[in-house]
BAFI-3210 file (N, C-alpha, C; in Angstrom, 3 decimals, decimal comma, padded with zeros to 6 digits):
// residues 140
n [1|2|3|4|5|6|7|8|9|10|11|12|13|14|15|16|17|18|19|20|21|22|23|24|25|26|27|28|29|30|31|32|33|34|35|36|37|38|39|40|41|42|43|44|45|46|47|48|49|50|51|52|53|54|55|56|57|58|59|60|61|62|63|64|65|66|67|68|69|70|71|72|73|74|75|76|77|78|79|80|81|82|83|84|85|86|87|88|89|90|91|92|93|94|95|96|97|98|99|100|101|102|103|104|105|106|107|108|109|110|111|112|113|114|115|116|117|118|119|120|121|122|123|124|125|126|127|128|129|130|131|132|133|134|135|136|137|138|139|140]
n.u [-014,593|-011,942|-011,719|-010,051|-010,430|-013,164|-014,177|-013,299|-013,868|-014,563|-013,221|-011,166|-009,808|-008,917|-007,279|-005,337|-004,334|-003,085|-001,195|000,302|001,530|003,325|004,919|006,010|007,507|009,449|010,696|011,874|014,043|013,806|015,224|014,530|013,344|010,270|006,952|003,755|001,803|003,481|004,610|002,288|001,671|003,840|003,356|000,886|001,345|003,273|002,325|000,905|002,545|002,152|000,209|-002,520|-002,788|-005,303|-006,233|-004,425|-005,014|-007,639|-007,165|-005,650|-007,487|-007,634|-007,501|-006,906|-004,968|-003,573|-002,515|-000,807|001,134|002,323|003,360|005,197|007,089|008,038|009,138|011,286|012,852|013,615|012,079|009,839|008,522|007,131|005,218|004,140|001,107|001,144|-000,941|-002,861|-002,209|-003,100|-003,189|-001,248|001,018|002,090|005,001|007,143|010,561|013,603|015,169|013,278|011,570|012,732|012,751|010,000|009,262|010,759|009,607|006,965|007,415|008,403|006,135|004,356|005,620|005,511|002,773|002,023|003,337|001,913|-000,625|-000,079|-000,614|-003,186|-005,462|-006,223|-008,995|-009,822|-008,197|-009,212|-011,820|-011,245|-010,076|-012,277|-014,116|-012,756|-012,709|-015,453|-015,874|-014,330|-015,447|-017,107]
n.v [-007,866|-009,983|-013,598|-014,337|-012,469|-012,385|-014,239|-013,422|-011,506|-007,999|-006,950|-008,816|-008,303|-005,679|-006,095|-007,774|-006,001|-004,101|-005,806|-006,435|-003,984|-003,911|-006,164|-005,238|-003,081|-004,436|-005,848|-003,752|-003,164|-002,480|-002,941|-003,923|-006,478|-006,885|-007,710|-007,681|-006,623|-005,295|-003,309|-001,893|-001,029|000,682|002,681|003,561|004,561|006,487|009,166|010,301|009,909|008,579|005,877|004,046|000,671|-000,371|001,267|000,514|-002,224|-001,955|-000,538|-002,396|-004,375|-006,550|-008,641|-007,284|-008,930|-010,085|-007,814|-007,065|-009,080|-008,471|-005,958|-006,695|-008,158|-006,120|-004,451|-006,024|-005,809|-003,244|-001,199|000,090|001,601|001,354|003,642|004,936|006,635|009,726|010,833|008,852|005,830|003,430|003,536|002,865|004,050|003,416|004,106|005,282|004,308|006,226|005,506|004,180|006,194|007,503|005,333|004,942|007,248|006,837|004,455|005,268|006,960|005,093|003,418|005,215|005,731|003,153|002,783|004,773|003,771|001,388|002,459|003,744|002,034|002,373|003,912|007,363|007,884|005,640|006,017|008,467|007,630|005,699|007,303|008,967|007,082|006,105|008,460|008,737|006,441|006,916|009,116|010,333]
n.w [-022,576|-021,642|-021,428|-019,347|-017,332|-016,966|-015,184|-012,764|-009,809|-009,415|-007,204|-006,951|-009,316|-008,860|-006,623|-007,794|-009,691|-008,035|-006,911|-009,167|-009,616|-007,451|-008,111|-010,492|-009,565|-008,077|-010,165|-011,464|-009,972|-007,268|-004,313|-001,767|000,345|000,686|001,706|000,066|001,838|003,655|002,050|001,435|004,014|004,651|002,764|003,684|006,291|005,801|004,717|006,951|009,102|011,489|012,760|014,207|015,482|014,966|012,854|010,930|010,589|009,644|007,252|005,777|005,626|007,348|010,336|013,661|015,126|012,939|011,753|013,791|013,604|011,128|011,738|013,756|012,251|010,613|012,514|013,350|011,090|011,330|010,301|011,316|014,339|017,625|019,469|022,485|023,253|024,799|026,198|026,493|027,581|026,646|023,959|021,161|018,860|015,549|013,933|011,283|010,978|010,948|008,706|007,151|006,412|004,244|002,555|002,229|000,806|-001,544|-002,390|-002,882|-005,066|-006,910|-007,154|-008,313|-010,784|-011,931|-012,022|-013,835|-016,060|-016,483|-017,033|-019,365|-021,370|-022,085|-024,380|-025,146|-024,725|-023,199|-020,976|-019,990|-019,359|-017,430|-015,427|-014,855|-013,869|-011,592|-010,059|-009,561|-008,013|-005,702|-004,537|-001,749]
ca.u [-013,716|-011,386|-012,107|-009,188|-010,960|-014,609|-014,501|-012,796|-014,665|-013,896|-012,272|-009,998|-009,072|-008,235|-006,203|-004,283|-003,748|-002,148|-000,112|001,149|002,353|004,429|005,810|006,720|008,498|010,549|011,407|012,625|015,233|013,571|016,009|014,080|012,526|009,063|005,728|002,719|001,222|004,484|004,676|001,062|001,772|004,752|002,651|-000,217|001,866|004,098|001,757|000,476|003,658|001,850|-001,116|-002,804|-002,892|-006,655|-006,326|-003,618|-005,816|-008,759|-006,647|-005,237|-008,620|-007,279|-007,786|-005,816|-003,839|-002,785|-001,768|000,262|002,201|003,014|004,120|006,332|008,093|008,630|009,988|012,522|013,625|013,985|011,329|008,854|008,652|005,903|005,334|002,953|000,457|001,430|-002,193|-003,618|-001,221|-003,691|-003,011|000,118|001,152|003,118|005,649|008,264|011,908|014,269|015,571|012,130|010,928|013,299|012,268|008,597|009,234|011,265|008,598|005,847|007,844|008,457|004,760|003,784|006,203|004,982|001,361|001,988|003,753|000,778|-001,713|000,316|-001,156|-004,542|-005,567|-006,681|-010,395|-009,862|-007,585|-010,181|-012,900|-010,690|-009,961|-013,636|-014,694|-012,062|-013,206|-016,798|-015,785|-013,722|-016,220|-017,949]
ca.v [-008,313|-011,284|-014,718|-014,360|-011,614|-012,475|-015,097|-012,780|-010,396|-006,709|-006,801|-009,629|-007,578|-004,539|-006,663|-008,218|-004,802|-003,574|-006,778|-006,263|-002,791|-004,323|-007,031|-004,376|-002,331|-005,356|-006,124|-002,556|-003,021|-002,077|-004,013|-004,335|-007,687|-006,585|-008,336|-006,774|-005,934|-004,390|-002,157|-001,139|-000,403|001,828|003,729|004,054|005,356|007,577|010,518|010,828|009,809|007,605|005,264|003,071|-000,695|-000,547|001,898|-000,315|-003,417|-001,524|-000,194|-003,615|-005,283|-007,761|-008,569|-006,679|-009,847|-010,219|-006,557|-007,136|-009,930|-007,702|-004,920|-007,355|-008,452|-004,859|-003,995|-006,811|-005,268|-001,870|-000,279|000,838|001,600|001,588|004,769|005,089|007,940|010,335|011,156|007,631|004,756|002,272|003,743|002,725|004,482|002,800|005,169|004,866|004,604|007,250|004,937|003,802|007,398|007,654|004,181|005,202|008,247|006,162|003,482|006,013|007,402|003,899|002,996|006,193|005,477|001,903|003,007|005,523|002,855|000,495|003,227|004,184|001,053|002,795|005,042|008,567|007,744|004,666|006,660|009,434|006,864|005,097|008,381|009,361|006,009|006,122|009,628|008,401|005,428|007,389|010,223|009,879]
ca.w [-021,513|-021,999|-020,566|-018,178|-016,292|-016,820|-014,052|-011,558|-009,306|-009,541|-006,096|-007,301|-010,351|-008,231|-005,808|-008,705|-010,272|-007,033|-006,792|-010,345|-009,399|-006,584|-008,890|-011,438|-008,800|-007,768|-011,411|-011,848|-009,151|-005,884|-003,710|-000,445|000,362|001,435|001,237|-000,423|002,998|004,214|001,140|001,679|005,337|004,533|002,027|004,504|007,410|005,290|004,654|008,251|010,043|012,534|012,677|015,259|014,999|014,429|011,534|010,025|010,293|008,798|005,928|005,081|005,545|008,090|011,763|014,435|015,361|011,708|011,616|014,794|013,057|010,088|012,439|014,414|011,227|010,169|013,626|013,270|009,971|011,661|009,445|012,093|015,805|018,390|020,388|023,326|023,301|026,099|026,880|026,757|027,466|025,960|022,524|020,659|017,474|014,734|013,160|010,450|011,463|010,134|007,408|006,319|005,870|002,902|001,808|001,916|-000,272|-002,734|-002,783|-003,485|-006,399|-007,751|-007,430|-009,242|-012,102|-012,446|-012,312|-015,098|-017,120|-016,732|-017,647|-020,706|-022,321|-022,437|-025,293|-024,457|-024,308|-022,099|-019,813|-019,468|-018,746|-016,215|-014,443|-014,495|-013,041|-010,287|-009,314|-009,098|-006,962|-004,455|-003,993|-000,622]
c.u [-013,214|-011,826|-011,290|-009,813|-012,443|-015,012|-014,042|-013,742|-013,867|-012,879|-011,015|-009,141|-008,281|-007,064|-005,039|-003,591|-002,705|-000,944|000,852|002,028|003,559|005,418|006,645|007,805|009,703|011,364|012,287|013,796|015,029|014,109|015,510|013,125|011,316|007,884|004,777|002,136|002,201|004,644|003,457|001,133|002,707|004,063|001,528|000,275|002,584|003,486|001,386|001,594|003,411|000,420|-001,279|-002,896|-004,272|-006,775|-005,526|-004,412|-006,968|-008,293|-006,290|-006,380|-008,356|-007,640|-006,637|-004,680|-002,959|-001,946|-000,587|001,429|003,004|003,899|005,347|007,454|008,798|009,504|011,326|013,443|014,062|013,233|010,342|009,130|007,265|006,169|004,033|002,424|000,672|000,170|-002,980|-002,699|-001,776|-003,481|-001,529|000,113|002,286|003,682|006,790|009,584|012,513|014,613|014,363|011,340|011,422|012,815|010,821|008,467|009,677|010,227|007,401|006,196|007,871|007,058|004,119|004,319|005,634|003,511|001,221|002,351|002,612|-000,344|-001,363|-000,178|-002,562|-004,496|-006,195|-008,112|-010,516|-009,280|-008,572|-011,350|-012,446|-010,608|-011,341|-014,281|-014,064|-012,568|-014,613|-016,726|-015,224|-014,451|-017,158|-019,371]
c.v [-009,706|-012,350|-014,780|-013,593|-011,805|-013,320|-014,493|-011,673|-009,107|-006,519|-007,633|-008,917|-006,418|-005,026|-007,080|-007,052|-004,219|-004,506|-006,655|-005,029|-003,164|-005,218|-006,205|-003,577|-003,205|-005,681|-004,952|-002,272|-002,502|-003,198|-004,529|-005,516|-007,459|-007,327|-007,251|-005,960|-004,944|-003,143|-001,266|-000,383|000,802|002,996|004,352|004,960|006,598|008,963|011,118|010,815|008,841|007,119|004,317|001,683|-000,938|000,063|001,113|-001,552|-003,063|-001,234|-001,442|-004,617|-006,615|-007,586|-007,888|-007,660|-010,056|-008,972|-006,552|-007,971|-009,194|-006,644|-005,529|-007,632|-007,178|-004,241|-004,724|-006,287|-003,824|-000,824|000,593|000,707|001,792|002,727|004,892|006,512|008,509|010,634|009,912|006,441|003,506|002,354|003,655|003,140|003,713|003,903|004,587|005,185|005,654|006,706|004,607|005,011|007,636|006,528|004,397|006,195|007,608|005,184|004,158|006,488|006,238|003,441|003,929|005,968|004,211|002,041|003,749|004,629|001,901|001,230|003,711|003,218|001,435|003,916|006,210|008,421|006,768|005,263|007,635|008,733|006,231|006,145|008,818|008,331|005,980|007,294|009,378|007,454|005,945|008,578|009,688|010,255]
c.w [-021,866|-021,005|-019,294|-017,027|-016,033|-015,615|-012,730|-011,116|-009,465|-008,419|-006,345|-008,341|-009,758|-007,393|-006,708|-009,401|-009,318|-006,871|-007,976|-010,237|-008,536|-007,340|-009,862|-010,748|-008,497|-009,017|-011,824|-010,914|-007,752|-005,011|-002,362|-000,535|001,259|000,842|000,739|000,732|003,621|003,356|001,351|003,001|005,312|003,829|002,832|005,625|006,916|005,324|006,018|009,281|011,177|012,375|013,857|014,629|014,376|013,043|010,499|009,610|009,360|007,374|005,123|004,924|006,230|009,557|012,493|014,769|014,120|011,468|012,593|014,278|011,985|010,733|013,128|013,422|010,767|011,257|013,598|012,173|010,223|010,847|010,199|013,580|016,397|019,359|021,164|023,237|024,701|026,892|027,283|026,512|026,799|024,453|022,175|019,196|016,806|013,849|012,332|011,133|010,536|008,752|006,539|005,830|004,446|001,994|001,358|000,768|-001,588|-003,279|-003,448|-004,889|-007,370|-008,141|-008,455|-010,659|-012,730|-012,822|-013,638|-016,277|-017,483|-017,464|-019,050|-021,776|-022,791|-023,474|-024,518|-023,920|-023,132|-020,818|-019,163|-018,777|-017,427|-015,100|-013,946|-013,550|-011,656|-009,449|-008,777|-007,910|-005,645|-003,837|-002,904|-000,806]
res [m|s|n|t|y|s|k|s|s|l|s|d|l|i|f|n|f|r|k|n|i|l|k|s|i|k|r|e|g|f|e|h|d|l|t|f|s|q|v|e|l|l|g|f|i|g|p|t|g|k|e|t|m|k|s|i|a|d|h|l|g|i|t|p|p|s|a|t|e|i|v|k|e|m|e|k|k|g|l|i|k|r|i|d|d|k|k|d|r|r|i|v|f|i|v|l|s|t|s|s|k|k|l|s|v|s|l|c|k|q|k|e|l|m|f|k|k|m|l|s|k|l|n|k|k|d|y|e|n|f|e|r|i|i|r|i|l|i|t|n]
***
């Protein structure tokens, strides 16, 4: 392991890896001015179509008030909407706007392409080991 990374924790390395994917996407011409957290939020809501503020905060690893600020900014940009639960008015769902649904799909494709490009730097054995390790880590 190089000296650059030996002083960093694994969580820092993973965070920086994800950040590099976002930087790469922006370099490749993704024209939307979104923060790292906003990109993560679009990707998180996209597959399910709606999420609660608590699930968003948990996913991003932040406090609910911090998640609320991110959601407010995204509402101003017209990317997401709040919808009350019809059965329980205390629950508010965060959903993608019509325009951001397409943006979310495009963003996922861009992230996948950039991820593949980054992984192409690995030889076959390293790639197989990386995949094996990731599978171990995500297994419950």
